[in-house]
C-alpha positions in Angstrom: 179.6 164.5 7.9 180.7 162.2 10.9 179.9 158.5 11.4 180.3 156.1 14.2 179.9 152.3 14.5 177.8 151.6 17.6 175.6 148.8 19.3 171.9 149.5 19.5 169.5 147.8 21.5 166.0 148.0 20.0 163.1 149.4 22.0 160.5 149.9 19.3 160.1 151.3 15.7 157.8 153.6 14.0 157.2 153.8 10.2 158.5 156.9 8.4 157.3 157.1 5.0 157.1 154.0 2.7 160.5 152.8 3.0 161.9 154.0 6.1 161.5 153.5 9.9 162.5 155.6 12.9 164.1 152.9 15.2 163.9 153.8 18.9 167.1 152.5 20.6 169.2 152.5 23.6 172.9 152.8 23.1 176.1 153.3 25.0 177.0 156.7 23.2 173.7 158.3 23.1 171.4 156.7 25.7 167.8 156.5 24.5 167.6 158.0 20.9 165.8 157.4 17.6 167.6 156.8 14.2 166.3 156.9 10.6 166.7 153.4 8.9 166.1 152.7 5.3 164.3 149.6 4.9 164.7 148.3 1.5 163.3 145.3 -0.3 164.6 142.1 1.2 165.1 143.5 4.9 163.2 141.6 7.2 161.4 143.5 10.2 162.5 140.6 12.4 165.9 142.4 12.6 163.9 145.0 14.5 162.3 142.8 17.2 162.1 144.2 20.7 165.6 144.0 22.4 167.5 142.9 19.4 171.0 144.0 19.8 172.3 145.2 16.7 175.4 146.8 15.1 175.1 149.9 12.8 177.0 152.8 11.4 175.6 156.0 12.7 175.7 158.9 10.4 175.3 162.4 11.6 172.7 164.8 9.8 174.1 168.2 10.2 170.6 169.7 9.4 168.5 167.5 11.6 168.5 165.8 15.1 167.5 162.8 13.5 170.4 160.8 12.4 170.7 157.8 10.1 171.6 154.3 11.0 172.8 152.2 8.1 174.4 148.8 7.5 172.4 147.6 10.4 173.1 144.0 11.2 172.4 141.6 14.2 175.0 141.6 16.8 173.7 138.6 18.7 171.1 136.1 17.3 169.4 135.6 20.6 168.4 132.3 19.6 167.3 131.2 23.2 164.8 134.2 23.1 163.2 133.9 19.7 162.8 130.2 20.0 160.7 130.5 23.2 157.2 132.2 23.3 157.5 133.0 27.1 161.0 134.7 26.6 159.7 136.6 23.5 156.7 138.0 25.6 159.0 138.9 28.3 161.1 140.9 25.9 158.0 142.7 24.5 157.2 143.7 28.0 160.8 144.7 29.1 161.1 146.8 25.9 157.9 148.7 26.5 158.9 149.5 30.0 162.1 151.0 28.7 160.4 152.8 25.8 157.8 154.3 28.2 160.2 155.1 31.0 163.2 156.6 29.2 162.6 159.7 27.5 164.3 160.7 24.2 167.8 161.8 25.0 167.7 160.0 28.5 171.4 159.1 29.3 172.3 157.1 32.5 175.9 155.9 32.8 176.1 152.1 32.7 172.4 151.7 31.7 173.2 150.2 28.2 175.7 147.9 29.6 173.2 146.6 32.3 170.7 146.3 29.8 172.7 144.4 27.2 173.8 142.0 30.0 170.2 141.4 31.1 169.2 140.5 27.5 172.0 138.1 27.0 171.2 136.4 30.4 167.8 136.0 29.5 168.8 134.6 26.3 171.1 132.0 27.9 168.8 130.7 30.7 167.3 127.3 30.0 164.7 127.1 32.8 163.4 128.9 35.9 163.0 132.4 34.4 159.3 133.0 35.0 160.4 135.8 37.6 163.0 137.3 35.3 160.9 140.3 34.4 160.4 141.3 38.2 164.2 141.0 38.7 164.5 143.3 35.6 162.3 146.0 37.0 164.1 146.1 40.3 167.4 146.3 38.6 166.3 149.2 36.2 165.4 151.1 39.3 168.9 150.7 40.4 170.3 151.5 36.9 168.3 154.6 36.8 169.7 155.8 40.0 166.9 155.0 42.5 167.6 153.0 45.6 164.7 150.5 45.9 164.4 149.4 49.6 161.6 147.6 51.4 160.9 151.0 53.1 160.6 152.9 49.7 158.6 150.2 48.0 156.2 149.6 50.8 153.7 152.3 49.6 153.3 150.7 46.4 153.6 146.9 47.4 149.9 146.2 48.4 150.0 142.8 50.1 153.2 141.8 48.3 155.9 143.5 50.4 157.2 140.2 51.9 157.7 138.8 48.2 159.4 142.1 47.2 161.6 142.0 50.1 162.5 138.5 49.2 163.6 139.6 45.8 165.8 142.6 47.1 167.5 140.2 49.6 167.9 137.1 47.2 170.8 136.7 44.7 169.8 136.5 41.0 169.6 132.8 41.1 167.7 132.6 44.3 165.1 135.2 43.0 164.4 132.9 40.0 163.2 130.2 42.4 160.8 132.3 44.5 157.5 130.4 44.0 154.7 132.6 42.7 151.6 132.3 40.8 151.0 134.0 37.5 148.5 136.5 39.3 151.1 137.2 42.0 153.7 138.0 39.4 151.3 140.4 37.7 150.6 142.4 40.9 154.2 142.5 41.8 155.1 143.8 38.3 152.2 146.4 38.8 153.7 147.4 42.1 157.2 148.0 40.7 155.8 149.8 37.7 154.1 152.1 40.1 157.3 152.6 42.0 159.0 153.4 39.0 156.2 155.8 38.0 156.4 157.7 41.1 160.1 158.2 41.0 160.2 159.1 37.1 157.2 161.5 37.7 155.5 160.2 34.5 152.7 157.8 33.5 153.8 154.3 32.5 151.1 152.3 30.9 152.6 149.1 29.9 149.9 147.2 27.7 152.1 144.2 27.3 151.8 143.4 30.9 148.3 142.0 30.2 149.7 139.7 27.3 152.3 138.4 29.9 149.6 137.7 32.6 147.7 135.8 30.0 150.7 133.5 29.1 151.6 132.8 32.8 148.3 132.6 34.6 
């Protein structure tokens, strides 16, 4: 029985029996994949919050495609995210986008590294991060191999093409300073989700966008 040590980014989890969960993750080695995790007494579900970065030993199951993750620990505490309700809500949105956009078994070279870097960047920002999830959606499109441009996004932009062009032309730091209302952020996020939905040819119904809108309006 083979085993490997790996970093896992938490997308979501589902209960599996009384003392186990299936942890839906993004990893460098396997892309989007679920692992069985035994959750005994004393194990806090806070370990499995959206976009937590974990270290685990992955154990192959020769009789099933559902492998086991054990000795699961936090690789980064993400204190800057967990101590901020706005950042926490963003990670809920970002993880749901990844969960609904990436199919089980999806593997894109560099996707894990980009996502890990994005999480750590959000964790470290001390202010001016209200636009972060919009930048995240644009960069996700690039990480998945699409080539977002003003021309390709225009059919989905509604009345926000000027703002979207501004995001694509700005540096990361500049894009965090683009002035937007909460309602404008929501509509731009919907435009980018429609763009991703079109290119992935699947429905992406992200329920947490409503929560993010309520927080920032």
